[in-house]
MARSE-233286 format. One record per atom (N, C-alpha, C, O): x, y, z; residue in three letters. Coordinates in steps of 0.001 Angstrom, whole numbers, padded with zeros to 6 digits, always signed. Layout:
<rs>
XYZALA
...
</rs>
This chain:
<rs>
-051094+019018-000887MET
-049640+019181-000886MET
-049242+020630-000620MET
-048299+020885+000129MET
-049958+021587-001233ILE
-049650+022999-001043ILE
-049752+023370+000428ILE
-048920+024113+000950ILE
-050776+022849+001092LYS
-050975+023119+002514LYS
-049795+022593+003336LYS
-049328+023260+004259LYS
-049325+021411+002996ASN
-048188+020822+003713ASN
-046909+021623+003501ASN
-046107+021781+004421ASN
-046723+022126+002284ILE
-045529+022923+001979ILE
-045524+024215+002787ILE
-044490+024602+003333ILE
-046674+024884+002866PHE
-046764+026109+003659PHE
-046545+025822+005142PHE
-045970+026639+005859PHE
-047006+024660+005596ARG
-046799+024266+006996ARG
-045309+024118+007287ARG
-044826+024556+008332ARG
-044588+023501+006362ILE
-043146+023306+006536ILE
-042416+024644+006543ILE
-041560+024889+007394ILE
-042763+025510+005583ILE
-042117+026822+005497ILE
-042353+027626+006763ILE
-041431+028254+007285ILE
-043584+027610+007258ASN
-043940+028373+008445ASN
-043191+027891+009691ASN
-042943+028676+010606ASN
-042831+026610+009728SER
-042177+026049+010909SER
-040782+026613+011134SER
-040264+026540+012249SER
-040158+027178+010090TYR
-038812+027714+010230TYR
-038788+029155+010739TYR
-037730+029668+011103TYR
-039930+029797+010764GLN
-040088+031122+011351GLN
-039001+032086+010875GLN
-038816+032263+009671GLN
-038278+032712+011815PHE
-037316+033752+011459PHE
-036030+033203+010843PHE
-035197+033970+010360PHE
-035866+031892+010858SER
-034661+031278+010270SER
-034854+030936+008799SER
-033959+030368+008174SER
-036002+031270+008246LEU
-036328+030852+006880LEU
-035314+031366+005852LEU
-034956+030641+004924LEU
-034856+032594+006007ILE
-033943+033181+005023ILE
-032626+032402+004972ILE
-032151+032056+003891ILE
-032037+032129+006137ILE
-030759+031413+006144ILE
-030949+029961+005708ILE
-030063+029383+005079ILE
-032112+029362+006042VAL
-032408+027999+005593VAL
-032480+027960+004077VAL
-031910+027064+003454VAL
-033176+028926+003468MET
-033308+028966+002014MET
-031956+029241+001354MET
-031677+028725+000272MET
-031117+030054+002003PHE
-029784+030329+001453PHE
-028975+029040+001344PHE
-028353+028779+000315PHE
-028983+028234+002406PHE
-028234+026975+002402PHE
-028832+025988+001398PHE
-028095+025233+000764PHE
-030159+025985+001245GLU
-030790+025117+000244GLU
-030288+025468-001150GLU
-029949+024587-001940GLU
-030243+026752-001441PHE
-029781+027223-002754PHE
-028300+026898-002946PHE
-027891+026430-004009PHE
-027497+027152-001902LEU
-026053+026945-001990LEU
-025703+025503-002314LEU
-024924+025242-003231LEU
-026276+024559-001564TYR
-025920+023158-001772TYR
-026588+022560-003010TYR
-026101+021576-003566TYR
-027681+023143-003431SER
-028319+022675-004673SER
-027447+022997-005874SER
-027278+022160-006761SER
-026887+024212-005909ILE
-026041+024584-007049ILE
-024691+023861-006977ILE
-023990+023759-007984ILE
-024328+023363-005796LYS
-023105+022565-005665LYS
-023300+021139-006177LYS
-022343+020377-006312LYS
-024569+020792-006463GLY
-024834+019468-007014GLY
-025140+018397-005996GLY
-025128+017213-006331GLY
-025417+018779-004752TYR
-025774+017792-003731TYR
-027119+017161-004076TYR
-028012+017819-004609TYR
-027248+015867-003759LYS
-028439+015117-004130LYS
-029319+014833-002914LYS
-028929+015069-001771LYS
-030522+014319-003197GLY
-031435+013966-002122GLY
-032431+015057-001810GLY
-032824+015224-000655GLY
-032847+015803-002817ASN
-033721+016947-002596ASN
-035205+016648-002815ASN
-036023+017567-002861ASN
-035547+015389-002948ARG
-036949+015021-003152ARG
-037678+014865-001822ARG
-037062+014573-000798ARG
-038981+015059-001846PHE
-039790+014799-000657PHE
-041146+014273-001083PHE
-041591+014517-002205PHE
-041803+013547-000185ASN
-043161+013081-000436ASN
-043893+012937+000888ASN
-043272+012853+001947ASN
-045214+012910+000819PHE
-046033+012866+002024PHE
-046631+011477+002181PHE
-047271+010940+001276PHE
-046395+010906+003378SER
-046756+009522+003652SER
-048231+009356+003999SER
-048819+010186+004692SER
-048821+008258+003500LYS
-050172+007872+003881LYS
-050149+006659+004806LYS
-051189+006107+005162LYS
-048939+006261+005185ASN
-048767+005135+006087ASN
-049128+005551+007514ASN
-048783+006650+007948ASN
-049820+004675+008237ASN
-050304+005006+009579ASN
-049198+005145+010618ASN
-049389+005805+011640ASN
-048045+004532+010370SER
-046981+004559+011374SER
-045738+005326+010943SER
-044887+005633+011777SER
-045616+005644+009641MET
-044424+006308+009138MET
-044724+007737+008707MET
-045780+008020+008142MET
-043787+008629+008980THR
-043992+010045+008716THR
-043656+010410+007265THR
-043189+009580+006485THR
-043910+011679+006936ASP
-043578+012199+005609ASP
-042069+012191+005402ASP
-041298+012275+006359ASP
-041658+012089+004146ASN
-040234+012191+003824ASN
-039918+013656+003523ASN
-040055+014111+002387ASN
-039495+014383+004551ILE
-039112+015783+004408ILE
-037613+015875+004701ILE
-037210+015766+005860ILE
-036783+016071+003682PRO
-035327+016090+003905PRO
-034916+017134+004936PRO
-035500+018214+005015PRO
-033914+016798+005712CYS
-033371+017732+006698CYS
-032759+018933+005976CYS
-032045+018750+004990CYS
-033019+020149+006440PRO
-032424+021338+005802PRO
-030896+021275+005794PRO
-030279+020802+006749PRO
-030304+021749+004722TYR
-028843+021763+004638TYR
-028228+022612+005750TYR
-027115+022337+006198TYR
-028935+023621+006187TYR
-028444+024458+007281TYR
-028217+023628+008531TYR
-027195+023777+009200TYR
-029172+022747+008854PHE
-029028+021861+010008PHE
-027878+020879+009786PHE
-027061+020654+010679PHE
-027825+020299+008588LEU
-026780+019317+008291LEU
-025394+019940+008403LEU
-024458+019302+008884LEU
-025268+021170+007964PHE
-023994+021893+008048PHE
-023575+022060+009510PHE
-022413+021833+009849PHE
-024500+022451+010368LYS
-024203+022638+011778LYS
-023900+021301+012456LYS
-022998+021216+013290LYS
-024651+020265+012101ILE
-024410+018935+012669ILE
-023029+018422+012274ILE
-022308+017853+013093ILE
-022672+018630+011016LYS
-021351+018192+010531LYS
-020239+018830+011355LYS
-019275+018157+011719LYS
-020361+020107+011649ASN
-019339+020806+012424ASN
-019190+020232+013829ASN
-018095+020225+014392ASN
-020296+019752+014389THR
-020248+019139+015717THR
-019660+017732+015644THR
-018817+017370+016465THR
-020098+016937+014668LEU
-019640+015555+014552LEU
-018144+015453+014270LEU
-017516+014444+014591LEU
-017581+016484+013678GLN
-016148+016466+013376GLN
-015294+016385+014636GLN
-014111+016053+014568GLN
-015892+016687+015780LYS
-015164+016640+017049LYS
-015106+015221+017616LYS
-014370+014950+018565LYS
-015901+014310+017015TYR
-016013+012966+017566TYR
-015629+011922+016524TYR
-015523+012214+015332TYR
-015427+010707+017003SER
-015022+009615+016115SER
-016111+008546+016044SER
-016598+008087+017077SER
-016490+008155+014847PHE
-017399+007039+014623PHE
-017114+006460+013244PHE
-016465+007099+012415PHE
-017606+005238+013001SER
-017275+004545+011752SER
-018475+004236+010873SER
-018396+004342+009649SER
-019601+003848+011501ASN
-020753+003354+010735ASN
-022002+004189+011016ASN
-022567+004139+012109ASN
-022411+004940+010031PHE
-023552+005846+010119PHE
-024785+005151+009543PHE
-024743+004640+008424PHE
-025886+005129+010307ILE
-027102+004491+009809ILE
-028265+005484+009846ILE
-028496+006152+010854ILE
-028986+005567+008737ASP
-030105+006492+008582ASP
-031397+005690+008514ASP
-031626+004955+007553ASP
-032244+005830+009536PHE
-033529+005131+009569PHE
-034571+005924+008793PHE
-035004+006991+009226PHE
-034972+005386+007633GLY
-035901+006100+006769GLY
-035133+007143+005983GLY
-035383+008341+006121GLY
-034193+006689+005153CYS
-033255+007612+004500CYS
-033876+008434+003381CYS
-033233+009346+002862CYS
-035132+008126+002992GLY
-035809+008925+001982GLY
-035033+008989+000684GLY
-034632+007961+000138GLY
-034822+010201+000190SER
-034100+010369-001071SER
-032591+010457-000865SER
-031849+010721-001811SER
-032136+010239+000362GLY
-030710+010104+000625GLY
-029941+011387+000881GLY
-028716+011405+000755GLY
-030636+012461+001238ARG
-029935+013732+001417ARG
-028868+013664+002515ARG
-027728+014075+002295ARG
-029224+013156+003678ALA
-028274+013127+004797ALA
-027047+012285+004455ALA
-025917+012699+004714ALA
-027266+011108+003876ILE
-026151+010229+003516ILE
-025275+010892+002462ILE
-024048+010842+002552ILE
-025893+011508+001472ASN
-025134+012197+000427ASN
-024294+013332+001012ASN
-023129+013503+000654ASN
-024889+014090+001901PHE
-024186+015233+002497PHE
-022997+014784+003334PHE
-021878+015257+003136PHE
-023240+013872+004270PHE
-022163+013453+005167PHE
-021089+012653+004436PHE
-019908+012755+004768PHE
-021486+011859+003445SER
-020495+011058+002723SER
-019568+011946+001889SER
-018408+011596+001669SER
-020070+013087+001428GLN
-019228+014002+000668GLN
-018284+014790+001573GLN
-017308+015382+001110GLN
-018587+014789+002861ASN
-017757+015536+003802ASN
-016948+014637+004722ASN
-016173+015120+005547ASN
-017131+013313+004580SER
-016382+012365+005414SER
-016273+011043+004669SER
-017094+010148+004870SER
-015280+010917+003823PHE
-015183+009784+002907PHE
-014821+008464+003577PHE
-015090+007401+003018PHE
-014224+008507+004751SER
-013675+007296+005360SER
-014692+006471+006144SER
-014330+005442+006714SER
-015944+006892+006186LYS
-016951+006196+006988LYS
-017862+005327+006112LYS
-017935+005500+004896LYS
-018550+004394+006767ASN
-019534+003559+006078ASN
-020933+004112+006350ASN
-021220+004591+007447ASN
-021790+004039+005345TYR
-023142+004594+005464TYR
-024176+003537+005102TYR
-024072+002872+004072TYR
-025176+003396+005966ILE
-026280+002464+005731ILE
-027582+003251+005755ILE
-027876+003949+006725ILE
-028345+003138+004705GLY
-029648+003796+004642GLY
-030738+002745+004525GLY
-030658+001856+003678GLY
-031750+002845+005368ILE
-032874+001902+005306ILE
-034126+002683+004930ILE
-034505+003626+005624ILE
-034769+002293+003832GLU
-035939+003009+003338GLU
-037060+002021+003021GLU
-036852+001023+002330GLU
-038231+002315+003530TYR
-039378+001421+003358TYR
-040044+001596+001995TYR
-040394+000608+001350TYR
-040223+002831+001554PHE
-040994+003103+000340PHE
-040169+002846-000920PHE
-039029+003294-001036PHE
-040767+002120-001852SER
-040066+001642-003039SER
-039488+002761-003904SER
-038345+002669-004353SER
-040268+003817-004140GLN
-039811+004889-005023GLN
-038558+005573-004484GLN
-037615+005839-005230GLN
-038557+005855-003181GLN
-037396+006493-002577GLN
-036193+005543-002558GLN
-035057+005951-002797GLN
-036474+004264-002267TYR
-035410+003259-002250TYR
-034730+003150-003615TYR
-033502+003134-003700TYR
-035522+003075-004676GLN
-034972+002957-006028GLN
-034148+004175-006400GLN
-033115+004059-007059GLN
-034607+005341-005978TYR
-033867+006575-006263TYR
-032500+006547-005572TYR
-031481+006879-006177TYR
-032494+006145-004293CYS
-031237+006069-003539CYS
-030278+005056-004148CYS
-029084+005328-004272CYS
-030786+003906-004522LYS
-029939+002880-005129LYS
-029273+003415-006393LYS
-028129+003080-006699LYS
-029999+004242-007111LYS
-029487+004788-008365LYS
-028376+005809-008126LYS
-027324+005738-008762LYS
-028602+006763-007209ILE
-027616+007834-007025ILE
-026366+007355-006280ILE
-025302+007964-006387ILE
-026504+006256-005522PHE
-025343+005733-004784PHE
-024805+004448-005406PHE
-024070+003707-004753PHE
-025155+004183-006631LYS
-024822+002926-007299LYS
-023335+002612-007267LYS
-022955+001452-007110LYS
-022493+003618-007410TYR
-021052+003376-007505TYR
-020300+003724-006215TYR
-019073+003819-006214TYR
-021038+003913-005124LYS
-020411+004247-003848LYS
-020264+002965-003016LYS
-021249+002451-002487LYS
-019063+002466-002907LYS
-018828+001200-002218LYS
-019026+001301-000703LYS
-019255+000291-000037LYS
-018938+002509-000164ASN
-019088+002669+001286ASN
-020526+003019+001685ASN
-020790+003352+002840ASN
-021456+002942+000719ILE
-022866+003250+000997ILE
-023732+002046+000650ILE
-023686+001535-000469ILE
-024520+001604+001619ASN
-025390+000439+001438ASN
-026835+000868+001696ASN
-027176+001275+002807ASN
-027682+000776+000669ILE
-029096+001150+000795ILE
-029947-000112+000839ILE
-029838-000979-000028ILE
-030795-000204+001859ILE
-031605-001398+002100ILE
-033085-001024+002091ILE
-033475-000001+002653ILE
-033901-001852+001456GLN
-035345-001609+001482GLN
-035991-002485+002545GLN
-035751-003691+002594GLN
-036812-001877+003394GLY
-037499-002643+004417GLY
-037942-001781+005583GLY
-037683-000578+005622GLY
-038608-002412+006525ASP
-039058-001773+007758ASP
-037933-001939+008781ASP
-037684-003048+009253ASP
-037256-000843+009126PHE
-036083-000956+009998PHE
-036415-001492+011387PHE
-035530-001999+012076PHE
-037676-001387+011810THR
-038059-001914+013123THR
-038057-003437+013130THR
-038091-004053+014195THR
-038018-004056+011936LYS
-038060-005509+011830LYS
-036773-006093+011264LYS
-036681-007298+011031LYS
-035780-005236+011046LEU
-034517-005694+010468LEU
-033425-005795+011531LEU
-033455-005085+012536LEU
-032463-006683+011297ASP
-031335-006838+012199ASP
-030245-005837+011789ASP
-029230-006219+011207ASP
-030467-004566+012098PHE
-029520-003529+011700PHE
-028265-003524+012566PHE
-027255-002932+012185PHE
-028315-004176+013727LEU
-027152-004196+014612LEU
-025964-004940+014001LEU
-024821-004745+014417LEU
-026243-005793+013011LYS
-025148-006529+012381LYS
-024199-005605+011622LYS
-023075-005990+011299LYS
-024655-004383+011338TYR
-023806-003408+010653TYR
-022936-002622+011638TYR
-022132-001778+011243TYR
-023116-002921+012933LYS
-022347-002281+014004LYS
-022384-000753+013916LYS
-021336-000107+013933LYS
-023577-000178+013823PRO
-023667+001292+013730PRO
-023221+001967+015018PRO
-023519+001495+016115PRO
-022509+003069+014876ASP
-022153+003862+016050ASP
-022565+005324+015889ASP
-022172+006185+016677ASP
-023361+005589+014856CYS
-023994+006901+014709CYS
-025368+006679+014089CYS
-025480+006302+012923CYS
-026410+006917+014880TYR
-027790+006698+014448TYR
-028431+008031+014064TYR
-028329+009018+014792TYR
-029093+008038+012903TYR
-029711+009264+012392TYR
-031216+009041+012239TYR
-031649+008144+011516TYR
-031999+009860+012922PHE
-033465+009783+012873PHE
-034028+011104+012372PHE
-033905+012126+013048PHE
-034634+011093+011214ASN
-035348+012285+010744ASN
-036843+012049+010964ASN
-037618+011952+010013ASN
-037230+011958+012236GLY
-038622+011786+012634GLY
-039368+010679+011920GLY
-040448+010945+011393GLY
-038860+009438+011867PRO
-039532+008381+011092PRO
-040792+007822+011740PRO
-041595+007180+011063PRO
-040986+008055+013050PHE
-042140+007498+013763PHE
-043259+008537+013909PHE
-043004+009697+014234PHE
-044492+008106+013664LYS
-045631+008975+013948LYS
-046026+008898+015416LYS
-046528+009871+015979LYS
-045800+007746+016036ASP
-046156+007546+017434ASP
-044927+007753+018321ASP
-043942+007023+018208ASP
-044991+008745+019199ASP
-043846+009065+020054ASP
-043488+007931+021008ASP
-042314+007703+021300ASP
-044516+007218+021495GLY
-044278+006107+022401GLY
-043485+005002+021735GLY
-042569+004444+022340GLY
-043825+004678+020495GLU
-043097+003653+019748GLU
-041642+004085+019518GLU
-040720+003271+019579GLU
-041465+005365+019255PHE
-040126+005895+019019PHE
-039255+005755+020267PHE
-038121+005285+020180PHE
-039772+006157+021418ILE
-039016+006065+022666ILE
-038686+004609+022986ILE
-037571+004300+023406ILE
-039654+003720+022788HIS
-039435+002296+023052HIS
-038342+001737+022149HIS
-037486+000978+022605HIS
-038369+002108+020872PHE
-037359+001656+019915PHE
-035979+002175+020312PHE
-034990+001444+020249PHE
-035923+003424+020716LEU
-034662+004029+021111LEU
-034095+003379+022371LEU
-032888+003154+022463LEU
-034948+003078+023330GLU
-034504+002444+024568GLU
-033864+001086+024309GLU
-032903+000712+024981GLU
-034394+000348+023336LYS
-033817-000961+023008LYS
-032392-000810+022480LYS
-031522-001628+022778LYS
-032161+000241+021698ILE
-030811+000472+021181ILE
-029872+000868+022314ILE
-028753+000366+022417ILE
-030349+001777+023163VAL
-029524+002272+024263VAL
-029142+001148+025214VAL
-028023+001121+025726VAL
-030058+000225+025452ASN
-029816-000859+026403ASN
-028962-001984+025834ASN
-028594-002911+026555ASN
-028648-001906+024555PHE
-027798-002915+023950PHE
-026348-002630+024342PHE
-025845-001534+024094PHE
-025678-003602+024948SER
-024309-003408+025436SER
-023372-003046+024291SER
-023468-003591+023192SER
-022479-002131+024568THR
-021533-001707+023534THR
-020187-001362+024146THR
-020099-000928+025295THR
-019151-001563+023362GLU
-017807-001190+023790GLU
-017323+000043+023036GLU
-016146+000400+023094GLU
-018253+000693+022322ARG
-017903+001880+021553ARG
-018797+003042+021957ARG
-019898+002837+022469ARG
-018327+004252+021728ASN
-019185+005413+021911ASN
-020226+005431+020797ASN
-019906+005173+019636ASN
-021462+005734+021151ILE
-022561+005765+020185ILE
-023139+007176+020146ILE
-023248+007846+021174ILE
-023507+007615+018944PHE
-024104+008938+018788PHE
-025489+008820+018153PHE
-025737+007955+017313PHE
-026377+009710+018577PHE
-027742+009747+018063PHE
-028048+011159+017578PHE
-027805+012139+018282PHE
-028583+011245+016368ILE
-028970+012538+015799ILE
-030483+012514+015562ILE
-030991+011631+014872ILE
-031189+013472+016127PHE
-032641+013542+015991PHE
-033019+014836+015266PHE
-032706+015936+015722PHE
-033693+014680+014134ILE
-034101+015822+013326ILE
-035598+016088+013514ILE
-036420+015174+013448ILE
-035928+017353+013747ASN
-037329+017784+013891ASN
-038115+016908+014859ASN
-039262+016537+014607ASN
-037470+016596+015956CYS
-038094+015832+017029CYS
-038651+016836+018039CYS
-037906+017653+018579CYS
-039950+016775+018294ASN
-040601+017721+019187ASN
-039838+017875+020506ASN
-039320+016897+021045ASN
-039772+019100+021020LYS
-039017+019371+022242LYS
-039493+018517+023414LYS
-038688+018124+024259LYS
-040790+018227+023473LYS
-041312+017399+024555LYS
-040779+015972+024462LYS
-040527+015325+025478LYS
-040609+015492+023237VAL
-040047+014157+023042VAL
-038569+014161+023415VAL
-038069+013200+024000VAL
-037874+015241+023076VAL
-036460+015353+023441VAL
-036304+015318+024957VAL
-035350+014734+025471VAL
-037227+015935+025665GLU
-037190+015899+027130GLU
-037329+014464+027645GLU
-036706+014099+028642GLU
-038142+013656+026969LYS
-038289+012246+027342LYS
-037002+011481+027050LYS
-036605+010602+027815LYS
-036359+011821+025943ILE
-035098+011165+025590ILE
-034039+011480+026638ILE
-033232+010620+026991ILE
-034042+012702+027128GLU
-033058+013116+028128GLU
-033203+012343+029437GLU
-032268+012272+030235GLU
-034373+011770+029643LYS
-034618+010997+030867LYS
-034183+009537+030734LYS
-034156+008799+031719LYS
-033843+009129+029509ILE
-033367+007764+029311ILE
-031991+007618+029950ILE
-031099+008436+029726ILE
-031837+006588+030728GLU
-030580+006371+031445GLU
-029430+006114+030472GLU
-029617+005469+029440GLU
-028288+006601+030791LYS
-027017+006390+030084LYS
-026709+007479+029056LYS
-025574+007953+029007LYS
-027683+007894+028230ILE
-027344+008834+027165ILE
-027443+010276+027659ILE
-028169+010577+028606ILE
-026698+011157+026996LYS
-026734+012562+027373LYS
-026726+013437+026123LYS
-026168+013066+025090LYS
-027352+014593+026237CYS
-027423+015526+025115CYS
-026130+016333+025039CYS
-025665+016877+026041CYS
-025558+016403+023841ILE
-024338+017195+023671ILE
-024585+018456+022851ILE
-023746+019357+022826ILE
-025747+018523+022172GLU
-026077+019744+021433GLU
-027554+019762+021058GLU
-028127+018736+020692GLU
-028166+020955+021155LYS
-029546+021159+020717LYS
-029637+022477+019966LYS
-029042+023477+020369LYS
-030387+022469+018873PHE
-030629+023694+018117PHE
-032049+023640+017564PHE
-032372+022761+016765PHE
-032896+024578+017985TYR
-034288+024591+017549TYR
-034705+025992+017112TYR
-034323+026989+017726TYR
-035495+026047+016041VAL
-036049+027325+015580VAL
-037522+027433+015939VAL
-038106+028512+015842VAL
-038129+026320+016354SER
-039498+026291+016867SER
-039634+025033+017722SER
-038675+024272+017853SER
-040788+024809+018292ASN
-040976+023664+019196ASN
-040745+022321+018525ASN
-040356+021361+019191ASN
-040973+022235+017233SER
-040859+020945+016553SER
-039871+020963+015387SER
-039763+019982+014651SER
-039153+022066+015216THR
-038228+022176+014093THR
-036822+022486+014590THR
-036564+023553+015147THR
-035930+021544+014383GLY
-034554+021703+014842GLY
-033886+020346+014942GLY
-034336+019384+014318GLY
-032824+020258+015714TYR
-032137+018974+015880TYR
-031505+018895+017260TYR
-031304+019904+017936TYR
-031200+017675+017653SER
-030458+017425+018886SER
-029505+016270+018639SER
-029787+015379+017838SER
-028371+016290+019336ILE
-027372+015237+019217ILE
-027102+014679+020610ILE
-026821+015428+021546ILE
-027189+013360+020739PHE
-026954+012701+022013PHE
-025777+011736+021880PHE
-025454+011279+020784PHE
-025154+011439+022993SER
-024072+010458+022993SER
-024338+009392+024046SER
-024962+009652+025074SER
-023854+008194+023768LEU
-023926+007075+024695LEU
-022496+006597+024920LEU
-021931+005932+024051LEU
-021904+006917+026058PRO
-020513+006519+026318PRO
-020347+004998+026330PRO
-021265+004266+026698PRO
-019191+004545+025933SER
-018915+003109+025921SER
-018878+002557+027342SER
-018615+003282+028301SER
-019147+001263+027454ILE
-019153+000607+028746ILE
-017747+000149+029112ILE
-017544-000433+030177ILE
</rs>
C-alpha cells in the first residue's frame, strides 16, 4: 500500500502543492468520499478518488452546460457525487459500485438524499440507459483500454435527442487520443499534470 501511495503522489509532480491544498480545504469543509482502496480484481482498477482540485475545475466548466442525470461508473466512496451534488442541487445522481464495502459506505452517506441513487453491480452488465444519463463520469474504472473504448463506443452510438457529456479522470493521454478519433464526440477541455494524471471533458451533440 505504501508503494501505491507514493506512486499516486509522484504522479502529480509540480501540481502536488495545489492538489494537497484543495484536499485540505474540502476536507475541513466536511466533504465526504475520501476513502480509497486497491483492487485485486483483474478487470477493475483501484478506487482512487479524483482530486478536489480537478473536481473544482470540472465544476467550473460544467456550469456552462445543461444536463440533468449524472452517472458515475465505479463511484467508489462517492466523492464525485458528493462534490457535484453539493454544488448543483437540481440534478439527479446515479452511482454504480461493484465492491460491497464501498457500496455500503455510499448508501450510508447518501441515505437521505432523494436525488442520489446508489446501485451495487457490474455497470457493464446493467441497463443504466433506463436512467437517461446525459453526463457520464469515468474515474478510470477499466484496466483494459480496449474494453473501455468498446464500452464507450456503444454509448456514443446510442441515438439521443439530448446533448451528452463525458468526463474522464486520469485517463492516459494515449487513450484520450483514441477517444478523440471516435466519430461524433469532441473534446471541449483537457487538463493534465502528467501523461496519466488529469482529466478531459467530451461532448456528444444531440441528433
